C-alpha positions as CSV (number, residue, x, y, z in Angstrom):
1,M,-55.1,-243.3,-52.6
2,D,-56.5,-245.3,-50.2
3,C,-57.2,-249.0,-51.3
4,D,-59.2,-251.6,-49.3
5,L,-59.0,-254.6,-50.7
6,Q,-61.4,-257.1,-49.5
7,G,-61.9,-260.8,-50.1
8,P,-61.2,-264.4,-49.5
9,E,-57.4,-264.5,-47.3
10,I,-55.5,-266.6,-48.9
11,T,-52.6,-268.7,-46.3
12,P,-50.8,-271.8,-46.1
13,L,-52.9,-274.9,-46.1
14,P,-52.4,-276.6,-42.7
15,Q,-50.7,-280.0,-42.7
16,S,-54.1,-283.0,-41.8
17,T,-55.3,-285.8,-41.5
18,Q,-57.6,-285.9,-44.3
19,F,-55.0,-285.5,-47.0
20,D,-50.8,-285.1,-47.4
21,I,-50.0,-282.0,-48.9
22,T,-47.2,-282.5,-49.4
23,E,-47.4,-285.3,-51.8
24,I,-49.8,-283.7,-53.4
25,S,-48.0,-280.6,-53.8
26,R,-45.8,-282.9,-55.3
27,Y,-47.9,-284.8,-57.6
28,I,-49.0,-280.9,-58.8
29,A,-45.3,-280.3,-59.5
30,R,-44.6,-283.7,-61.3
31,V,-47.8,-282.4,-63.6
32,L,-46.5,-279.1,-64.7
33,E,-43.2,-280.8,-65.3
34,Q,-44.9,-282.7,-67.8
35,L,-46.2,-280.5,-69.9
36,N,-43.2,-278.8,-70.5
37,K,-44.5,-275.0,-70.2
38,Q,-42.2,-272.5,-69.0
39,D,-43.7,-270.6,-66.7
40,A,-46.5,-272.4,-65.2
41,Y,-47.5,-272.9,-61.0
42,G,-49.1,-274.1,-59.3
43,L,-50.3,-273.4,-55.6
44,F,-52.2,-275.7,-53.1
45,A,-53.6,-273.1,-50.6
46,G,-55.9,-272.4,-47.9
47,V,-58.7,-270.2,-48.7
48,R,-60.7,-268.7,-45.8
49,V,-63.7,-266.3,-46.7
50,N,-65.9,-263.9,-44.0
51,G,-63.7,-266.0,-40.7
52,G,-65.4,-269.1,-41.6
53,Q,-63.7,-272.6,-42.2
54,V,-59.9,-273.1,-44.3
55,V,-60.8,-274.8,-47.4
56,P,-58.4,-276.1,-50.0
57,I,-58.0,-274.6,-53.2
58,L,-55.7,-275.4,-55.8
59,I,-54.3,-272.3,-58.3
60,F,-52.3,-272.6,-61.5
61,E,-51.7,-271.0,-64.5
62,I,-50.0,-272.4,-67.4
63,P,-49.0,-270.1,-70.2
64,K,-50.2,-270.3,-73.3
């Protein structure tokens, strides 16, 4: 079976002078720790659609 997945390209977010990626990632980790939910996670990544500009995006899951 040949599956051809199409969609946005998700990559590590490059360092930027517009924002501090490390500080934002630490903030996300602190917030998730305060929620005290097992298996919660947050990712701060870059998304590129159709070869365009990399856009920062926050992806997270907080289980019920």
